[in-house]
N, CA and C of each residue as an Amber inpcrd file, in Angstrom:
protein
   561
 -23.3230000 -94.7700000  38.2220000 -22.7590000 -93.8890000  39.2240000
 -21.2380000 -93.8760000  39.0940000 -20.6250000 -92.7790000  39.3480000
 -19.1800000 -92.6410000  39.2750000 -18.5480000 -93.3520000  40.4620000
 -17.5170000 -94.1470000  40.1990000 -16.7920000 -94.8270000  41.2670000
 -16.1560000 -93.7880000  42.1850000 -15.9370000 -94.1720000  43.4430000
 -15.4430000 -93.2110000  44.4370000 -14.1470000 -92.5480000  44.0100000
 -13.1860000 -93.3120000  43.4870000 -11.9190000 -92.7410000  43.0390000
 -12.1040000 -91.7970000  41.8670000 -12.9980000 -92.1670000  40.9480000
 -13.2740000 -91.3170000  39.7930000 -13.9570000 -90.0280000  40.2330000
 -14.8770000 -90.1270000  41.1890000 -15.5650000 -88.9340000  41.6960000
 -14.5720000 -87.9690000  42.3250000 -13.6360000 -88.4950000  43.0840000
 -12.6280000 -87.6390000  43.7060000 -11.7680000 -86.9660000  42.6420000
 -11.4320000 -87.6920000  41.5850000 -10.6330000 -87.1190000  40.5030000
 -11.4000000 -85.9970000  39.8060000 -12.7100000 -86.1990000  39.5950000
 -13.5230000 -85.1500000  38.9650000 -13.5200000 -83.8770000  39.8060000
 -13.5590000 -84.0370000  41.1010000 -13.5770000 -82.8770000  41.9910000
 -12.2360000 -82.1380000  42.0240000 -11.1990000 -82.7380000  41.4420000
  -9.8890000 -82.0900000  41.3520000  -9.5630000 -81.6370000  39.9290000
 -10.4860000 -81.8370000  38.9900000 -10.2210000 -81.5380000  37.5880000
 -10.1400000 -80.0180000  37.3900000  -8.9690000 -79.5010000  37.0170000
  -8.8330000 -78.0530000  36.8450000  -9.5550000 -77.5220000  35.5990000
  -9.9860000 -78.3940000  34.7180000 -10.6460000 -77.9610000  33.4920000
 -12.1640000 -77.8430000  33.6390000 -12.6770000 -78.0950000  34.8190000
 -14.1300000 -78.1170000  35.0100000 -14.7790000 -76.7850000  34.6160000
 -14.1240000 -75.6740000  34.8830000 -14.7370000 -74.3580000  34.6440000
 -15.0420000 -74.1200000  33.1680000 -14.2880000 -74.7170000  32.2820000
 -14.5260000 -74.5460000  30.8540000 -15.6360000 -75.4350000  30.3080000
 -16.2040000 -76.2790000  31.1650000 -17.2290000 -77.2300000  30.7320000
 -18.6120000 -76.6010000  30.5950000 -18.8030000 -75.4250000  31.1830000
 -20.1300000 -74.8240000  31.2280000 -20.8970000 -75.2030000  32.4810000
 -20.2550000 -75.9340000  33.3840000 -20.9040000 -76.3130000  34.6450000
 -21.1000000 -75.0810000  35.5140000 -22.1690000 -75.1140000  36.3050000
 -22.4610000 -74.0040000  37.2270000 -21.4310000 -73.9370000  38.3520000
 -20.9770000 -75.1180000  38.7770000 -19.9640000 -75.2170000  39.8240000
 -19.3400000 -76.6000000  39.7310000 -18.3780000 -76.8950000  40.5920000
 -17.6570000 -78.1570000  40.5590000 -18.5830000 -79.3510000  40.8100000
 -19.5510000 -79.2010000  41.7100000 -20.4920000 -80.2910000  41.9890000
 -21.3540000 -80.5820000  40.7560000 -21.7870000 -79.5500000  40.0470000
 -22.5690000 -79.7210000  38.8200000 -21.7380000 -80.4740000  37.7820000
 -20.4860000 -80.1130000  37.6610000 -19.5640000 -80.7790000  36.7390000
 -19.4330000 -82.2580000  37.0820000 -19.1860000 -82.5690000  38.3380000
 -19.0040000 -83.9600000  38.7590000 -20.2750000 -84.7770000  38.5290000
 -21.4270000 -84.1690000  38.7410000 -22.6990000 -84.8850000  38.5690000
 -22.9380000 -85.2470000  37.1070000 -22.5790000 -84.3770000  36.1920000
 -22.8400000 -84.5930000  34.7770000 -21.7280000 -85.3370000  34.0460000
 -20.5250000 -85.3430000  34.5750000 -19.3390000 -85.7680000  33.8210000
 -19.4510000 -87.1210000  33.1440000 -20.0380000 -88.1000000  33.7790000
 -20.0790000 -89.4140000  33.1430000 -21.2680000 -89.5850000  32.2010000
 -22.0230000 -88.5460000  31.9830000 -23.2190000 -88.6360000  31.1430000
 -23.1480000 -87.8100000  29.8680000 -22.0520000 -87.1690000  29.5940000
 -22.0350000 -86.2060000  28.4920000 -21.1690000 -86.6210000  27.3020000
 -20.9510000 -87.9110000  27.1210000 -20.1600000 -88.3340000  25.9630000
 -20.8390000 -87.9170000  24.6630000 -22.1760000 -87.9900000  24.6220000
 -22.9020000 -87.5610000  23.4300000 -22.7390000 -86.0700000  23.1750000
 -22.7300000 -85.2830000  24.2650000 -22.5510000 -83.8390000  24.1130000
 -21.1180000 -83.5270000  23.7070000 -20.1640000 -84.3240000  24.1820000
 -18.7770000 -84.1350000  23.7480000 -18.6530000 -84.4250000  22.2540000
 -19.3710000 -85.4490000  21.7750000 -19.3830000 -85.7400000  20.3380000
 -20.0170000 -84.5820000  19.5660000 -21.1390000 -84.0710000  20.0700000
 -21.7820000 -82.9290000  19.4290000 -20.8440000 -81.7250000  19.4110000
 -20.1510000 -81.4940000  20.4930000 -19.2020000 -80.3840000  20.5660000
 -18.1360000 -80.5230000  19.4760000 -17.6670000 -81.7570000  19.2390000
 -16.6710000 -81.9930000  18.1910000 -17.2520000 -81.7010000  16.8050000
 -18.5090000 -82.1190000  16.5810000 -19.1620000 -81.8600000  15.2970000
 -19.2860000 -80.3530000  15.0710000 -19.7540000 -79.6490000  16.0820000
 -19.9060000 -78.1950000  15.9590000 -18.5690000 -77.5120000  15.7110000
 -17.5290000 -77.9650000  16.4020000 -16.2000000 -77.3780000  16.2030000
 -15.7110000 -77.6390000  14.7820000 -15.9630000 -78.8400000  14.2670000
 -15.5350000 -79.1610000  12.9050000 -16.2920000 -78.3280000  11.8770000
 -17.5660000 -78.1000000  12.1290000 -18.3900000 -77.3800000  11.1560000
 -18.2660000 -75.8650000  11.2730000 -18.0990000 -75.3490000  12.4800000
 -18.1570000 -73.9010000  12.6790000 -16.8790000 -73.2880000  13.2350000
 -16.0060000 -74.1070000  13.7760000 -14.8130000 -73.5900000  14.4370000
 -15.0880000 -73.0930000  15.8450000 -16.3330000 -73.1840000  16.2910000
 -16.7200000 -72.7230000  17.6310000 -16.7210000 -73.8930000  18.6160000
 -16.2620000 -73.6430000  19.8390000 -16.2880000 -74.6510000  20.9040000
 -17.3820000 -74.2620000  21.8960000 -18.5030000 -74.9660000  21.8330000
 -19.6200000 -74.7140000  22.7420000 -19.3900000 -75.5230000  24.0110000
 -19.5120000 -74.9280000  25.1970000 -19.3000000 -75.6860000  26.4340000
 -20.2160000 -76.9170000  26.5120000 -19.6400000 -78.0220000  26.9010000
 -20.3390000 -79.3050000  26.9210000 -21.6150000 -79.2740000  27.7540000
 -21.5600000 -78.6880000  28.9340000 -22.7540000 -78.6920000  29.7720000
 -23.7910000 -77.6810000  29.3130000 -23.3920000 -76.6860000  28.5590000
 -24.3790000 -75.8110000  27.9140000 -25.1850000 -76.6430000  26.9110000
 -24.4960000 -77.5010000  26.1630000 -25.1800000 -78.3990000  25.2280000
 -26.0870000 -79.3710000  25.9820000 -25.5970000 -79.9150000  27.0930000
 -26.3970000 -80.8750000  27.8720000 -27.6660000 -80.2320000  28.4130000
 -27.5570000 -79.0000000  28.9030000 -28.7600000 -78.3220000  29.4050000
 -29.7560000 -78.0680000  28.2760000 -29.2710000 -77.6720000  27.1250000
 -30.1520000 -77.4680000  25.9840000 -30.8190000 -78.7640000  25.5520000
 -30.0710000 -79.8350000  25.5280000 -30.6220000 -81.1350000  25.1470000
 -31.6310000 -81.6230000  26.1840000 -31.3820000 -81.3430000  27.4500000
 -32.3120000 -81.7250000  28.5180000 -33.6640000 -81.0520000  28.3160000
 -33.6510000 -79.8090000  27.8700000 -34.9020000 -79.0850000  27.6300000
 -35.7430000 -79.7510000  26.5410000 -35.1120000 -80.5190000  25.6710000
 -35.8190000 -81.2520000  24.6150000 -36.1520000 -82.6880000  25.0410000
 -35.7620000 -83.0800000  26.2650000 -36.0180000 -84.4420000  26.7360000
 -34.8840000 -85.4120000  26.4700000 -33.7540000 -84.9160000  26.0160000
 -32.6080000 -85.7700000  25.6980000 -31.9190000 -86.3560000  26.9090000
 -32.1070000 -85.7410000  28.0580000 -31.6480000 -86.2690000  29.3420000
 -32.8100000 -86.1570000  30.3000000 -32.8850000 -87.0730000  31.2420000
 -33.9110000 -87.0130000  32.2770000 -33.2150000 -86.9710000  33.6260000
 -33.3840000 -85.8490000  34.3230000 -32.8270000 -85.7470000  35.6710000
 -33.7700000 -86.4820000  36.6120000 -33.2070000 -87.3760000  37.4150000
 -34.0010000 -88.2490000  38.2730000 -33.9090000 -87.8310000  39.7330000
 -34.8840000 -88.2490000  40.5280000 -34.8240000 -87.9590000  41.9690000
 -33.4980000 -88.4680000  42.5470000 -32.9710000 -87.7320000  43.4570000
 -31.6940000 -88.0980000  44.0600000 -30.4910000 -87.6230000  43.2760000
 -30.7220000 -86.8750000  42.1940000 -29.6080000 -86.2910000  41.4510000
 -29.1040000 -87.1180000  40.2860000 -29.6750000 -88.2960000  40.0360000
 -29.2390000 -89.1170000  38.9200000 -29.6430000 -88.5060000  37.5830000
 -29.0000000 -88.9870000  36.5440000 -29.2690000 -88.5030000  35.1960000
 -29.4320000 -89.7170000  34.2870000 -30.5000000 -89.7220000  33.5080000
 -30.7190000 -90.7750000  32.5230000 -30.5750000 -90.1390000  31.1470000
 -29.7930000 -90.7330000  30.3220000 -29.6530000 -90.2250000  28.9670000
 -28.4000000 -90.7730000  28.3530000 -28.1180000 -90.4850000  27.2170000
 -28.7230000 -89.6570000  26.2220000 -29.8540000 -90.4260000  25.5290000
 -31.0040000 -89.7890000  25.4190000 -32.1560000 -90.3860000  24.7680000
 -32.1390000 -89.8660000  23.3320000 -31.9770000 -90.7950000  22.3900000
 -31.6410000 -90.4290000  21.0170000 -32.6930000 -89.5910000  20.2880000
 -33.9580000 -89.9710000  20.3230000 -34.9740000 -89.2390000  19.5420000
 -35.0590000 -87.7610000  19.9550000 -35.1260000 -87.4540000  21.2540000
 -35.1240000 -86.0300000  21.6230000 -33.8160000 -85.3230000  21.2450000
 -32.7070000 -86.0600000  21.2740000 -31.4230000 -85.4880000  20.8530000
 -31.4990000 -85.0400000  19.3900000 -32.1080000 -85.8730000  18.5280000
 -32.2020000 -85.4920000  17.1110000 -33.0530000 -84.2480000  16.9320000
 -34.1090000 -84.1190000  17.7460000 -34.9410000 -82.9090000  17.6750000
 -34.1550000 -81.6900000  18.1580000 -33.3570000 -81.8620000  19.1950000
 -32.5270000 -80.7800000  19.7340000 -31.5440000 -80.2760000  18.6820000
 -30.7940000 -81.1840000  18.0490000 -29.7850000 -80.7240000  17.0860000
 -30.4270000 -80.1130000  15.8440000 -31.6360000 -80.5880000  15.4920000
 -32.3400000 -79.9840000  14.3550000 -32.7960000 -78.5680000  14.7000000
 -33.4180000 -78.4040000  15.8680000 -33.9590000 -77.1010000  16.2600000
 -32.8620000 -76.0940000  16.5700000 -31.8480000 -76.5180000  17.2760000
 -30.8200000 -75.5850000  17.7430000 -29.7300000 -75.3060000  16.7220000
 -29.3810000 -76.3620000  15.9270000 -28.2340000 -76.2110000  15.0280000
 -28.5530000 -76.4990000  13.5660000 -29.8130000 -76.7990000  13.2620000
 -30.2030000 -77.0650000  11.8840000 -29.6180000 -78.3390000  11.3130000
 -29.2710000 -79.2930000  12.1690000 -28.6730000 -80.5490000  11.7070000
 -29.7390000 -81.5960000  11.4330000 -29.5590000 -82.3130000  10.3490000
 -30.4010000 -83.4730000  10.0550000 -29.7560000 -84.6790000  10.7310000
 -30.4910000 -85.3030000  11.6360000 -29.9790000 -86.4550000  12.3760000
 -31.0570000 -87.5190000  12.4400000 -30.6310000 -88.7690000  12.4710000
 -31.6040000 -89.8530000  12.5830000 -31.0680000 -90.9500000  13.4900000
 -31.9840000 -91.5350000  14.2400000 -31.6600000 -92.6670000  15.0950000
 -31.5460000 -93.8950000  14.2000000 -30.4940000 -94.6710000  14.4150000
 -30.2680000 -95.8960000  13.6450000 -30.0880000 -97.0370000  14.6440000
 -30.8750000 -98.0990000  14.4690000 -30.8180000 -99.2470000  15.3910000
 -30.7390000-100.5460000  14.6070000 -30.4270000-101.6010000  15.3270000
 -30.3900000-102.9620000  14.7700000 -29.4450000-103.0850000  13.5840000
 -28.2380000-102.5590000  13.7650000 -27.2240000-102.6530000  12.7170000
 -25.9850000-103.3380000  13.2770000 -25.1160000-103.7450000  12.3840000
 -23.8330000-104.2920000  12.7630000 -22.7180000-103.3370000  12.3800000
 -21.5350000-103.5890000  12.8850000 -20.3900000-102.7370000  12.5460000
 -20.1420000-102.7240000  11.0420000 -20.4500000-103.8280000  10.3600000
 -20.2420000-103.8850000   8.9110000 -21.1860000-102.9580000   8.1520000
 -22.2370000-102.4580000   8.8040000 -23.1510000-101.5070000   8.1710000
 -22.6200000-100.0760000   8.2010000 -21.6350000 -99.7990000   9.0330000
 -21.1530000 -98.4240000   9.1960000 -20.5760000 -97.8110000   7.9200000
 -19.8000000 -98.5480000   7.0920000 -19.3290000 -97.9130000   5.8560000
 -20.4770000 -97.4220000   4.9780000 -21.5470000 -98.1900000   4.8660000
 -22.7020000 -97.7680000   4.0740000 -23.4000000 -96.5670000   4.6780000
 -23.5290000 -96.5380000   5.9960000 -24.1690000 -95.4050000   6.6710000
 -23.3660000 -94.1340000   6.4380000 -22.0440000 -94.2580000   6.4950000
 -21.2000000 -93.0700000   6.3200000 -21.0400000 -92.6550000   4.8600000
 -21.6790000 -93.3690000   3.9390000 -21.7370000 -92.8830000   2.5580000
 -22.6880000 -91.6970000   2.4550000 -23.7180000 -91.6820000   3.3340000
 -24.6650000 -90.5610000   3.2990000 -24.5970000 -89.6970000   4.5530000
 -24.0830000 -90.2210000   5.6280000 -23.9420000 -89.4500000   6.8680000
 -22.5270000 -88.8990000   6.9680000 -22.4180000 -87.7500000   7.6010000
 -21.0860000 -87.1520000   7.8140000 -20.4210000 -87.7370000   9.0550000
 -21.2480000 -88.0170000  10.0760000 -20.7670000 -88.5680000  11.3360000
 -21.7540000 -89.6090000  11.8410000 -21.2860000 -90.4780000  12.7140000
 -22.1700000 -91.4340000  13.3760000 -21.7610000 -91.5220000  14.8390000
 -22.6960000 -91.1690000  15.7350000 -22.4720000 -91.3430000  17.1660000
 -22.8040000 -92.7910000  17.4690000 -21.8000000 -93.5960000  17.7440000
 -21.9630000 -95.0310000  17.9220000 -21.9690000 -95.4010000  19.3950000
 -22.9430000 -96.2080000  19.7920000 -23.0180000 -96.7120000  21.1610000
 -22.0590000 -97.8910000  21.2900000 -21.0690000 -97.7230000  22.1440000
 -20.0450000 -98.7510000  22.3720000 -19.8380000 -98.9220000  23.8770000
 -19.1840000 -99.9980000  24.2440000 -18.7990000-100.1480000  25.6480000
 -17.6530000 -99.1740000  25.9350000 -17.6560000 -98.5210000  27.1230000
 -16.5970000 -97.5520000  27.4210000 -15.1920000 -98.1530000  27.4470000
 -15.0900000 -99.4530000  27.5500000 -13.7800000-100.0950000  27.5340000
 -13.1120000-100.1060000  26.1800000 -13.7300000 -99.4580000  25.1860000
 -13.1560000 -99.4170000  23.8400000 -11.7720000 -98.7720000  23.8400000
 -11.4670000 -98.0230000  24.8600000 -10.1280000 -97.4150000  24.9160000
  -9.0510000 -98.4530000  25.2210000  -9.4580000 -99.6590000  25.5970000
  -8.5410000-100.7930000  25.7690000  -8.9720000-101.8950000  24.8090000
  -8.7230000-101.7350000  23.5190000  -9.2560000-102.6690000  22.5280000
  -8.7450000-104.0950000  22.6550000  -7.6620000-104.2930000  23.3780000
  -7.1420000-105.6470000  23.5510000  -7.8530000-106.4070000  24.6750000
  -8.7300000-105.7490000  25.4150000  -9.4930000-106.3940000  26.4860000
 -10.9190000-106.6410000  26.0140000 -11.4080000-107.8570000  26.1320000
 -12.7970000-108.0830000  25.7180000 -13.7660000-107.3540000  26.6520000
 -14.7560000-106.6760000  26.0770000 -15.6980000-105.9270000  26.9190000
 -16.6890000-106.8710000  27.5970000 -17.1440000-106.5380000  28.8070000
 -18.1310000-107.3620000  29.4980000 -19.5440000-107.1950000  28.9340000
 -19.7470000-106.1500000  28.1380000 -21.0690000-105.8560000  27.5650000
 -20.8420000-104.9360000  26.3620000 -21.9430000-104.5470000  25.7220000
 -21.8700000-103.6010000  24.6030000 -22.7120000-102.3850000  24.9490000
 -22.2880000-101.2090000  24.4890000 -23.0500000 -99.9980000  24.7080000
 -22.7310000 -99.3010000  26.0090000 -23.3890000 -98.1420000  26.2110000
 -23.2130000 -97.3590000  27.4280000 -22.3420000 -96.1300000  27.2720000
 -21.7370000 -95.9580000  26.1050000 -20.8330000 -94.8380000  25.8570000
 -20.9480000 -94.4910000  24.3780000 -20.7160000 -93.2360000  24.0200000
 -20.7700000 -92.8250000  22.6200000 -19.4110000 -92.3490000  22.1370000
 -19.0620000 -92.7910000  20.9360000 -17.8790000 -92.2920000  20.2340000
 -18.3420000 -91.7080000  18.9140000 -17.5400000 -90.8240000  18.3440000
 -17.8860000 -90.1420000  17.1080000 -17.1280000 -90.7770000  15.9390000
 -17.8310000 -91.6060000  15.1810000 -17.2410000 -92.2560000  14.0040000
 -17.3040000 -91.2650000  12.8480000 -16.1500000 -91.0220000  12.2140000
 -16.1360000 -90.0800000  11.0980000 -15.6060000 -90.7010000   9.8140000
 -15.2140000 -91.9510000   9.8630000 -14.8050000 -92.6690000   8.6560000
 -14.9870000 -94.1590000   8.9030000 -15.3500000 -94.8690000   7.8430000
 -15.5040000 -96.3170000   7.9450000 -15.3290000 -96.9390000   6.5710000
 -14.7130000 -98.0940000   6.5660000 -14.5250000 -98.8640000   5.3400000
 -14.6480000-100.3340000   5.7200000 -14.5090000-101.2120000   4.7520000
 -14.5600000-102.6430000   5.0440000 -13.4270000-103.0580000   5.9790000
 -12.3740000-102.2740000   6.0090000 -11.2260000-102.6010000   6.8600000
 -11.4120000-102.1460000   8.3070000 -12.1100000-101.0330000   8.5100000
 -12.2400000-100.5470000   9.8740000 -12.9370000 -99.2150000   9.9770000
 -12.9520000 -98.6900000  11.1980000 -13.5660000 -97.3980000  11.4830000
 -12.5130000 -96.4680000  12.0690000 -12.7820000 -95.1740000  11.9430000
 -11.9400000 -94.1500000  12.5590000 -12.8870000 -93.2820000  13.3790000
 -12.5280000 -93.0720000  14.6410000 -13.4240000 -92.3430000  15.5320000
 -12.6550000 -91.5140000  16.5410000 -13.3960000 -90.5650000  17.1360000
 -12.9060000 -89.7920000  18.2760000 -13.6350000 -90.3240000  19.5070000
 -12.9060000 -90.5070000  20.5890000 -13.4690000 -91.0370000  21.8260000
 -13.3340000 -89.9940000  22.9320000 -14.4630000 -89.4150000  23.3900000
 -14.3860000 -88.3840000  24.4270000 -13.7580000 -88.8520000  25.7330000
 -13.7230000 -90.1650000  25.9680000 -13.1480000 -90.6260000  27.2370000
 -11.8650000 -91.4300000  27.0440000 -11.1960000 -91.2220000  25.9240000
  -9.9020000 -91.8690000  25.7640000  -8.9380000 -91.3880000  26.8330000
  -8.0220000 -92.2390000  27.2240000  -7.1170000 -91.8880000  28.3290000
  -5.8050000 -91.2780000  27.8550000  -5.5640000 -91.2630000  26.5650000
  -4.3920000 -90.5790000  26.0100000  -4.7060000 -90.2340000  24.5610000
  -3.8100000 -89.5210000  23.8930000  -4.0780000 -89.0590000  22.5280000
  -4.3910000 -90.2230000  21.5860000  -3.7010000 -91.3420000  21.7350000
  -3.9040000 -92.4800000  20.8400000  -5.2800000 -93.1170000  20.9950000
  -5.9270000 -92.9350000  22.1430000  -7.2590000 -93.5240000  22.3580000
  -8.3630000 -92.4710000  22.3120000  -7.9950000 -91.2250000  21.9790000
  -8.9690000 -90.1400000  21.9180000  -9.2640000 -89.6740000  20.5060000
  -8.2500000 -89.4600000  19.7150000  -8.4160000 -88.7530000  18.4480000
  -7.9960000 -89.6190000  17.2680000  -8.8840000 -89.6900000  16.2780000
  -8.6100000 -90.4530000  15.0550000  -8.1510000 -91.8800000  15.3580000
  -8.8710000 -92.5260000  16.2500000  -8.5710000 -93.9070000  16.6050000
  -9.0000000 -94.7910000  15.4350000  -8.0810000 -95.5570000  14.8850000
  -8.3860000 -96.4840000  13.7920000  -8.4900000 -97.8860000  14.3910000
  -9.5890000 -98.5660000  14.0760000  -9.8360000 -99.8720000  14.6620000
 -10.4450000-100.8020000  13.6060000  -9.9500000-102.0340000  13.5220000
 -10.5680000-102.9880000  12.5990000 -12.0450000-103.2010000  12.9460000
 -12.8630000-103.4100000  11.9150000 -14.3020000-103.5890000  12.1290000
 -14.6190000-104.6940000  13.1090000 -13.9020000-105.8130000  13.0310000
 -14.2180000-106.9330000  13.9310000 -13.9150000-106.6040000  15.3900000
 -12.9310000-105.7910000  15.6430000 -12.6450000-105.3650000  17.0190000
 -13.7240000-104.3870000  17.4760000 -14.0360000-103.3960000  16.6240000
 -15.0790000-102.4290000  16.9460000 -16.3990000-103.1420000  17.2330000
 -16.6970000-104.1680000  16.4480000 -17.9570000-104.9180000  16.6000000
 -18.0980000-105.5210000  17.9910000 -17.0040000-105.8770000  18.6290000
 -17.0930000-106.4940000  19.9590000 -17.5260000-105.4860000  21.0300000
 -17.4260000-104.1960000  20.7420000 -17.8290000-103.1320000  21.6670000
 -19.1620000-102.4810000  21.2650000 -19.5150000-102.5860000  19.9840000
 -20.6240000-101.8510000  19.3790000 -21.9720000-102.4830000  19.7190000
 -22.9050000-101.6480000  20.1880000 -24.2350000-102.1090000  20.5930000
 -25.2380000-102.1490000  19.4360000 -24.8220000-101.7860000  18.2320000
 -25.7110000-101.8570000  17.0890000 -26.7000000-100.7200000  16.9810000
 -26.3600000 -99.5910000  17.5730000 -27.2640000 -98.4330000  17.5290000
 -26.4620000 -97.1450000  17.6340000 -27.1310000 -96.0580000  17.2590000
 -26.4980000 -94.7530000  17.3590000 -27.3030000 -93.7060000  16.6220000
 -26.6450000 -92.6070000  16.3150000 -27.2940000 -91.4900000  15.6410000
 -26.4190000 -91.0680000  14.4560000 -27.0350000 -91.0470000  13.2730000
 -26.3580000 -90.5750000  12.0670000 -26.5900000 -89.0670000  11.9410000
 -25.5300000 -88.3330000  11.7080000 -25.6000000 -86.8850000  11.4820000
 -25.2660000 -86.6510000  10.0170000 -26.2190000 -86.0930000   9.3060000
 -26.0560000 -85.9120000   7.8660000 -25.3450000 -84.5950000   7.5630000
 -24.7180000 -84.5260000   6.3750000 -23.9810000 -83.3180000   6.0180000
 -24.8480000 -82.0730000   6.0340000 -24.2300000 -80.9570000   6.3410000
 -24.9330000 -79.6680000   6.3020000 -25.2440000 -79.3430000   4.8570000
 -26.3730000 -78.7090000   4.6610000 -26.7560000 -78.3020000   3.2890000
 -25.9770000 -77.1090000   2.8370000
């Protein structure tokens, strides 16, 4: 659930209308659940130059079971297997769920994948703070080597924590839950 201060900030966000939300309340309800759709939006923009509204993507993914709307207005997701079916059907992307890996496996995965949606703790935007847990948020890894990873973070708080964030593998590993979705190159 969104903290009270964060919820109030969402209700004042002037950019909500560009999200594809039906209204401000719809935007606030979905905002903390669409990191995966923000990553997908980045992939689509990189491949096509088109910016698809984030909540349009979320609604499409929900139709495939990628999100589960719960009684009382809650949202459960992103559920990876239905997400892979959604991106295959809607955008012709080859995607696969990858689990039980370590951060050191990412360079090998990115030898055949173009992108990797990595499950990390949302505190990754403060890499100097140890996270209380792993997972719960998705970032878009687009490069990895033995030295580190480079990723885009939809919830970074400034440019340095949002775009082309370079992080040593051992630091990334402290946030990484060992799972995600590999997106393979377009044919």
